[in-house]
C-alpha positions as CSV (number, residue, x, y, z in Angstrom):
1,X,9.5,-4.7,-19.1
2,X,10.5,-1.9,-21.6
3,X,7.8,-3.0,-24.1
4,X,5.1,-3.0,-21.5
5,X,2.4,-0.3,-21.2
6,X,2.8,1.7,-18.0
7,X,0.6,4.1,-16.2
8,X,2.1,6.3,-13.6
9,X,-0.1,6.2,-10.5
10,X,2.2,8.6,-8.6
11,X,5.8,9.7,-8.4
12,X,5.0,12.2,-5.7
13,X,5.7,15.2,-8.0
14,X,2.1,16.4,-8.2
15,X,1.0,17.9,-4.9
16,X,-2.6,17.7,-5.9
17,X,-2.3,13.9,-5.9
18,X,-1.2,13.8,-2.2
19,X,-4.3,12.7,-0.5
20,X,-2.5,10.5,1.9
21,X,-4.1,9.5,5.2
22,X,-2.6,7.7,8.2
23,X,-4.6,4.8,9.7
24,X,-2.9,3.2,12.7
25,X,-3.9,0.6,15.3
26,X,-5.1,3.4,17.5
27,X,-8.5,2.8,15.9
28,X,-8.4,-0.4,18.0
29,X,-6.7,0.9,21.1
30,X,-3.1,0.3,19.9
31,X,-0.2,2.7,20.3
32,X,1.6,2.5,16.9
33,X,2.5,5.8,15.2
34,X,3.3,6.7,11.7
35,X,3.7,9.6,9.3
36,X,3.9,10.2,5.6
37,X,6.0,12.9,4.1
38,X,7.4,14.0,0.7
39,X,11.2,14.4,0.7
40,X,13.1,17.1,-1.1
41,X,14.1,14.4,-3.7
42,X,10.5,13.9,-4.5
43,X,10.1,10.5,-2.9
44,X,7.2,9.6,-0.5
45,X,8.3,8.2,2.9
46,X,6.1,6.1,5.2
47,X,7.8,5.9,8.6
48,X,7.0,5.4,12.2
49,X,7.0,2.9,15.0
50,X,4.9,-0.2,15.4
51,X,3.9,-1.0,19.0
52,X,2.5,-4.3,20.1
53,X,1.1,-2.7,23.3
54,X,-2.6,-2.7,23.9
55,X,-3.2,-5.4,21.3
56,X,-1.8,-3.1,18.6
57,X,0.6,-4.0,15.8
58,X,0.0,-2.2,12.6
59,X,0.4,1.1,10.8
60,X,-0.9,2.1,7.4
61,X,-1.1,5.0,5.0
62,X,-3.7,5.3,2.2
63,X,-4.4,7.6,-0.8
64,X,-8.0,8.2,-1.5
65,X,-7.8,8.5,-5.3
66,X,-10.0,6.8,-7.8
67,X,-8.2,4.7,-10.4
68,X,-9.2,2.6,-13.4
69,X,-6.5,0.0,-13.9
70,X,-8.5,-2.2,-16.2
71,X,-6.2,-3.9,-18.8
72,X,-3.1,-3.7,-16.5
73,X,-1.6,-6.9,-15.1
74,X,-0.1,-5.5,-11.9
75,X,1.7,-2.9,-9.8
76,X,5.4,-1.9,-10.0
77,X,6.8,-0.1,-7.0
78,X,10.3,1.5,-6.9
79,X,11.2,1.7,-3.2
80,X,14.0,1.6,-0.6
81,X,13.1,-0.3,2.5
82,X,14.4,-1.4,5.9
83,X,14.4,-5.2,5.6
84,X,10.8,-5.5,6.8
85,X,7.7,-6.9,5.1
86,X,5.0,-4.5,3.9
87,X,1.7,-4.8,2.0
88,X,0.5,-2.8,-0.9
89,X,-3.3,-2.7,-0.7
90,X,-6.3,-1.3,-2.6
91,X,-10.0,-1.1,-2.0
92,X,-12.7,-1.2,-4.7
93,X,-16.2,0.1,-5.0
94,X,-18.8,-2.6,-4.4
95,X,-22.5,-2.7,-5.3
96,X,-23.4,-1.1,-1.9
97,X,-20.4,1.3,-1.5
98,X,-16.8,0.6,-0.6
99,X,-16.1,-3.0,0.0
100,X,-15.2,-3.8,3.6
101,X,-12.2,-5.9,2.5
102,X,-9.0,-4.8,0.8
103,X,-7.0,-6.6,-1.9
104,X,-3.4,-7.0,-0.6
105,X,0.0,-8.2,-1.8
106,X,2.8,-8.5,0.7
107,X,6.4,-7.8,-0.3
108,X,9.8,-7.9,1.4
109,X,12.2,-5.0,1.4
110,X,16.0,-4.9,1.4
111,X,17.7,-2.6,4.0
112,X,18.9,0.5,2.3
113,X,18.6,-0.8,-1.3
114,X,16.5,0.8,-4.0
115,X,14.6,-2.0,-5.8
116,X,11.7,-2.4,-8.1
117,X,9.0,-4.8,-6.9
118,X,6.4,-6.3,-9.3
119,X,3.0,-7.3,-7.8
120,X,0.7,-9.1,-10.2
121,X,-3.0,-8.5,-9.7
122,X,-3.5,-12.3,-10.0
123,X,-1.6,-12.7,-6.7
124,X,-3.5,-10.1,-4.6
125,X,-5.7,-11.6,-1.9
126,X,-8.8,-10.2,-0.3
127,X,-8.4,-9.6,3.4
128,X,-10.5,-8.1,6.2
129,X,-8.7,-7.1,9.4
130,X,-5.8,-9.4,8.6
131,X,-7.8,-12.5,7.7
132,X,-8.3,-13.9,4.2
133,X,-11.8,-13.5,2.6
134,X,-11.8,-16.6,0.4
135,X,-15.3,-16.0,-1.1
136,X,-14.5,-12.4,-2.2
137,X,-14.9,-11.7,-5.9
138,X,-11.8,-10.8,-8.0
139,X,-11.0,-7.1,-7.8
140,X,-12.9,-4.7,-10.0
141,X,-9.8,-2.9,-11.4
142,X,-12.0,-0.3,-13.0
143,X,-13.3,0.9,-9.6
144,X,-10.3,1.3,-7.3
145,X,-11.1,4.0,-4.7
146,X,-8.0,4.0,-2.5
147,X,-4.6,2.4,-2.3
148,X,-1.7,2.4,0.1
149,X,0.8,0.6,2.3
150,X,0.6,-1.4,5.6
151,X,3.1,-2.8,8.0
152,X,1.9,-5.4,10.4
153,X,2.4,-9.0,11.5
154,X,4.0,-8.2,14.8
155,X,6.9,-6.3,13.3
156,X,7.5,-4.1,16.4
157,X,9.8,-1.2,16.2
158,X,10.8,1.6,13.9
159,X,10.1,1.3,10.2
160,X,10.8,3.3,7.0
161,X,9.7,2.7,3.5
162,X,10.8,5.3,0.8
163,X,8.8,5.1,-2.4
164,X,10.0,6.7,-5.6
165,X,7.1,5.8,-7.8
166,X,4.1,3.5,-8.2
167,X,3.2,2.3,-11.7
168,X,0.5,0.1,-13.2
169,X,2.0,-2.3,-15.7
170,X,0.7,-4.6,-18.5
């Protein structure tokens, strides 16, 4: 990977880039709660509690930042997890505004271990409210309008994902 071109999406050092917004299952009546914070070590931390009460079951955080990742082959995330499964997601601009679906790649974490996870764009799937969108076009990597993380799939309880950096890689 040392010979690859890399583009730093965020390492959480530039406060102007911190347009992070929480979106939990409360939008559908659920009771999950989450927060996003920047630690003293400069890492971003997505943490909270997923509740399955009231048909809930997800928590997410997104960054509303336009990106042009044309020419890159995927995303590389340096993170420390809790043994749970997360999704990295992004939304693109469609012909009539933001697409309703997101492009998503799930990844597993190891409890307490810093790891680097590579997510090839070719393996991202279009999803809408947790269901695959098989007829969605490939993502327009020149028009990414937001990106972020999701925890779902009935993983009730506390969660914590610490992110050191997010890169686009060739």
